[in-house]
MIFI-292508 format. One record per residue (C-alpha): y, z, x. Coordinates in steps of 0.1 Angstrom, whole numbers, plus 2048, in hexadecimal, padded with zeros to 3 digits. Example, Ala and Ser with C-alpha at 12.3 -4.5 7.8 and 13.67 -1.06 7.14 Angstrom:
<pts>
7D384E87B
7F5847889
</pts>
This chain:
<pts>
78B82E803
79083D7E2
7AC8347CB
7CC8497D0
7F28497D0
8058287D3
8248267E8
83F8117D6
8618067E0
8777F87C7
8597F57AF
8437E27C7
8267F17D6
8287F17FC
80E808807
7F68247FE
7F584A807
7D785081F
7E287482B
7F888F81A
8048B0826
81D8CB81C
83B8B782C
832891831
81B874825
80985B83C
80C83A82A
7FA81A834
80D7F9830
7FC7E1817
8037C97FB
7F47C07D8
7E179E7D6
7C678F7C3
7A478A7D1
7937717BA
79E77F797
79E7A57A3
7C17B57AC
7BC7C87CB
7D27DB7E3
7CE7CD806
7D87E6822
7E17DE846
7DA7F3866
7FE7FE867
80882285C
82783885C
82F85A854
847861838
85A880830
85488D80C
87889680C
88287180F
86C8687F2
87A8857DD
89D87B7E4
89B8567E0
89F8407BF
88D8217CD
86F8337DD
8528447C9
82E84A7C6
81983F7AB
7F38447A2
7E38247A8
7C2815798
7C27FB7B4
7A77FC7CC
7AF7F77F0
7997DC7FE
7937CB81F
7917A3820
782788835
7A277B847
79275C854
78E74E82F
7B075E822
7CB74F836
7E2750818
7DE777818
7E877883D
808765834
80F77B818
80979A82D
81F78E84A
83C782831
83976183E
</pts>
């Protein structure tokens, strides 16, 4: 997956736009973390459709260009990332 638009809520990146049409966006849930010294966007399997009207009318939600690269991780060796992803 290439670099794209980050989905931010209250200034925190919570996902990435993976598909866009005239009225809606498909956003995959994710979070920003460090893998080694590299800052990456870890994307989960869950996704949601969001209306563009919601984004335009909300002060707290916005789309921003991102330089973060989405990355998959080895979950066996990354239990701290699993806890962070599940908010535990």
